C-alpha positions as a Markdown table, in Angstrom:
| # | Residue | x | y | z |
|---|---|---|---|---|
| 1 | Met | -0.5 | 0.1 | -0.2 |
| 2 | Lys | 1.6 | 3.7 | -0.7 |
| 3 | Ile | 2.1 | 5.7 | 1.7 |
| 4 | Gly | -0.6 | 8.6 | -0.1 |
| 5 | Ser | -3.4 | 5.5 | 0.5 |
| 6 | Ser | -2.8 | 4.8 | 4.1 |
| 7 | Ile | -2.6 | 8.5 | 5.4 |
| 8 | Ile | -6.0 | 8.6 | 3.2 |
| 9 | Leu | -7.2 | 6.0 | 4.9 |
| 10 | Ile | -6.0 | 7.1 | 8.0 |
| 11 | Ser | -7.8 | 10.5 | 7.4 |
| 12 | Trp | -11.0 | 8.6 | 6.7 |
| 13 | Leu | -11.4 | 6.9 | 9.9 |
| 14 | Leu | -10.7 | 9.1 | 12.1 |
| 15 | Val | -13.1 | 11.8 | 10.2 |
| 16 | Gly | -15.8 | 8.7 | 9.8 |
| 17 | Cys | -16.4 | 9.0 | 13.6 |
| 18 | Ala | -17.1 | 12.1 | 14.3 |
| 19 | Gly | -20.8 | 13.9 | 13.7 |
| 20 | Ser | -21.9 | 17.1 | 14.1 |
| 21 | Leu | -24.9 | 20.0 | 14.4 |
| 22 | Thr | -25.6 | 22.2 | 12.0 |
| 23 | Val | -27.0 | 25.8 | 13.3 |
| 24 | Asn | -28.2 | 27.0 | 10.2 |
| 25 | Ser | -30.1 | 30.7 | 10.1 |
| 26 | Ile | -32.4 | 31.9 | 7.6 |
| 27 | Pro | -30.7 | 34.0 | 5.6 |
| 28 | Gln | -27.4 | 32.9 | 6.9 |
| 29 | Gly | -25.3 | 35.1 | 8.3 |
| 30 | Ala | -27.1 | 34.8 | 12.0 |
| 31 | Leu | -25.7 | 35.8 | 15.3 |
| 32 | Ile | -25.4 | 31.9 | 16.8 |
| 33 | Thr | -25.3 | 32.0 | 20.5 |
| 34 | Ser | -26.8 | 29.4 | 23.2 |
| 35 | Asn | -27.2 | 29.9 | 27.0 |
| 36 | Lys | -26.2 | 33.7 | 26.5 |
| 37 | Gln | -22.7 | 33.0 | 25.2 |
| 38 | Ala | -22.2 | 33.4 | 21.7 |
| 39 | Leu | -20.9 | 30.6 | 19.4 |
| 40 | Gly | -20.3 | 32.4 | 16.2 |
| 41 | Gln | -21.9 | 33.3 | 11.9 |
| 42 | Ala | -24.8 | 30.8 | 10.8 |
| 43 | Pro | -24.0 | 28.7 | 9.4 |
| 44 | Leu | -22.3 | 27.1 | 12.1 |
| 45 | Val | -21.3 | 23.7 | 12.3 |
| 46 | Ile | -20.4 | 21.8 | 16.0 |
| 47 | Glu | -18.4 | 19.1 | 15.8 |
| 48 | Leu | -19.9 | 16.4 | 18.5 |
| 49 | Ser | -17.6 | 13.9 | 20.1 |
| 50 | Lys | -18.9 | 12.1 | 24.1 |
| 51 | Asp | -16.2 | 15.1 | 25.0 |
| 52 | Ser | -17.8 | 17.9 | 23.6 |
| 53 | Ala | -21.0 | 16.8 | 24.1 |
| 54 | Lys | -20.4 | 16.2 | 28.1 |
| 55 | Gly | -23.2 | 18.9 | 29.7 |
| 56 | Phe | -26.4 | 17.3 | 27.0 |
| 57 | Pro | -29.1 | 16.0 | 29.5 |
| 58 | Gln | -29.8 | 12.7 | 28.7 |
| 59 | Ala | -34.2 | 12.3 | 28.2 |
| 60 | Ala | -35.2 | 9.3 | 29.9 |
| 61 | Asn | -35.4 | 7.5 | 25.7 |
| 62 | Gly | -31.6 | 8.0 | 26.1 |
| 63 | Cys | -31.6 | 10.5 | 22.9 |
| 64 | Tyr | -28.4 | 13.8 | 24.1 |
| 65 | Leu | -30.2 | 17.0 | 24.4 |
| 66 | Ala | -28.1 | 19.4 | 22.9 |
| 67 | Pro | -29.2 | 23.1 | 23.7 |
| 68 | Gly | -31.4 | 25.2 | 21.7 |
| 69 | Phe | -30.2 | 28.5 | 19.9 |
| 70 | Ser | -31.0 | 32.3 | 19.5 |
| 71 | Ala | -30.1 | 34.2 | 16.3 |
| 72 | Gln | -29.6 | 37.7 | 15.9 |
| 73 | Trp | -29.6 | 39.1 | 12.5 |
| 74 | Ala | -27.7 | 42.3 | 11.3 |
| 75 | Ser | -31.1 | 44.7 | 11.6 |
| 76 | Gly | -31.6 | 43.3 | 15.2 |
| 77 | Ala | -34.3 | 40.5 | 14.1 |
| 78 | Glu | -33.9 | 37.2 | 16.3 |
| 79 | Ala | -35.5 | 34.3 | 16.7 |
| 80 | Ser | -34.5 | 30.7 | 18.8 |
| 81 | Ser | -35.2 | 27.5 | 18.1 |
| 82 | Pro | -37.3 | 24.4 | 20.6 |
| 83 | Glu | -35.6 | 24.9 | 24.2 |
| 84 | Ser | -33.2 | 20.9 | 23.0 |
| 85 | Thr | -32.5 | 19.9 | 20.0 |
| 86 | Pro | -32.6 | 15.9 | 20.4 |
| 87 | Leu | -30.0 | 14.1 | 19.2 |
| 88 | Cys | -31.0 | 10.2 | 19.3 |
| 89 | Asn | -28.5 | 8.6 | 17.1 |
| 90 | Gly | -25.6 | 9.1 | 18.8 |
| 91 | Phe | -22.6 | 11.3 | 18.4 |
| 92 | Asp | -21.6 | 10.4 | 15.1 |
| 93 | Ser | -24.5 | 11.3 | 13.6 |
| 94 | Asp | -24.9 | 14.9 | 11.2 |
| 95 | Tyr | -28.1 | 16.7 | 12.8 |
| 96 | Thr | -29.1 | 20.4 | 11.5 |
| 97 | Val | -31.0 | 23.3 | 13.6 |
| 98 | Asn | -33.2 | 26.2 | 10.9 |
| 99 | Ile | -33.6 | 28.9 | 13.0 |
| 100 | Ser | -35.6 | 31.0 | 10.6 |
| 101 | Arg | -35.9 | 35.1 | 10.9 |
| 102 | Pro | -39.4 | 36.0 | 11.3 |
| 103 | Ser | -40.8 | 37.8 | 8.9 |
| 104 | Asn | -42.3 | 40.8 | 9.4 |
| 105 | Ala | -39.4 | 41.9 | 11.5 |
| 106 | Pro | -38.1 | 45.1 | 9.7 |
| 107 | Gly | -34.5 | 45.1 | 7.7 |
| 108 | Leu | -34.9 | 42.0 | 4.8 |
| 109 | Asp | -32.8 | 43.8 | 2.4 |
| 110 | Lys | -30.1 | 44.0 | 5.4 |
| 111 | Asp | -30.0 | 41.1 | 6.1 |
| 112 | Leu | -30.3 | 39.6 | 2.7 |
| 113 | Lys | -27.6 | 41.7 | 1.9 |
| 114 | Val | -25.0 | 40.1 | 5.1 |
| 115 | Ala | -26.5 | 36.3 | 3.9 |
| 116 | Asn | -25.2 | 37.0 | 0.4 |
| 117 | Glu | -21.8 | 38.4 | 1.5 |
| 118 | Arg | -21.4 | 35.5 | 3.8 |
| 119 | Glu | -21.9 | 32.8 | 0.8 |
| 120 | Asn | -19.4 | 34.7 | -1.0 |
| 121 | Val | -17.1 | 34.3 | 2.3 |
| 122 | Leu | -17.4 | 31.3 | 2.2 |
| 123 | Ala | -17.2 | 30.1 | -1.6 |
| 124 | Gln | -14.2 | 31.9 | -1.2 |
| 125 | Gln | -12.8 | 29.9 | 1.7 |
| 126 | Ala | -13.7 | 26.5 | 0.0 |
| 127 | Gln | -12.5 | 27.8 | -3.5 |
| 128 | Ala | -9.5 | 28.2 | -1.5 |
| 129 | Gln | -9.5 | 24.5 | 0.8 |
| 130 | Ala | -10.5 | 22.9 | -2.5 |
| 131 | Ile | -6.3 | 24.2 | -3.9 |
| 132 | Asn | -4.8 | 23.8 | -0.8 |
| 133 | Asn | -6.6 | 19.8 | -1.0 |
| 134 | Val | -4.8 | 19.5 | -4.7 |
| 135 | Ala | -2.3 | 20.6 | -4.1 |
| 136 | Asp | -1.6 | 18.7 | -0.8 |
| 137 | Ala | -2.2 | 15.3 | -3.5 |
| 138 | Ile | 0.7 | 16.3 | -6.2 |
| 139 | Gln | 2.5 | 17.2 | -2.7 |
| 140 | Leu | 1.5 | 13.1 | -1.5 |
| 141 | Asn | 1.8 | 11.7 | -4.7 |
| 142 | Ser | 5.3 | 13.4 | -5.3 |
| 143 | Met | 6.7 | 11.0 | -2.4 |
| 144 | Ser | 5.5 | 7.8 | -4.7 |
| 145 | Gly | 8.6 | 8.4 | -7.3 |
| 146 | Pro | 10.2 | 9.8 | -10.2 |
| 147 | Gly | 7.7 | 9.2 | -13.4 |
| 148 | Tyr | 4.5 | 9.8 | -12.3 |
| 149 | Gly | 2.0 | 12.3 | -13.2 |
| 150 | Pro | -0.9 | 13.8 | -10.7 |
| 151 | Tyr | -2.8 | 11.3 | -8.4 |
| 152 | Gly | 0.0 | 8.4 | -9.5 |
| 153 | Tyr | -1.7 | 8.5 | -12.8 |
| 154 | Gly | 1.1 | 8.0 | -15.8 |
| 155 | Pro | 3.7 | 9.7 | -17.0 |
| 156 | Trp | 3.8 | 13.0 | -16.8 |
| 157 | Gly | 4.6 | 13.2 | -20.4 |
| 158 | Tyr | 7.5 | 16.1 | -20.9 |
């Protein structure tokens, strides 16, 4: 087995064991808080593990209960999720909480502008990550020996 294949397998095993809780605001970009503590801007992804969920109470049915979340948009509009989110499939599953902006709150145009700016930033971050992934793959592949092209398929052809 090649070194690159081993690294990918180990990475997959480590990443494959963790679940997540994604808190979305509709529109995106709201400040997300829980228990009066600011957590970040939506979409907010919280990695789930036994350590990160130490304080989650457990219901009688065995489900862990993640706390409720609040969202505040740039316009000042506010909304909240239910008081708790049941995590019944364990910490290796993915969960989503969606918090919608109140339709009657003023300042929707401001919130949509922030959401658009947030989407642009996330797209730029995804593009940068993709470029880094390709560079890493090429670097790992170069360790497999001379004469092989990107990702280990055939000669470079010079």
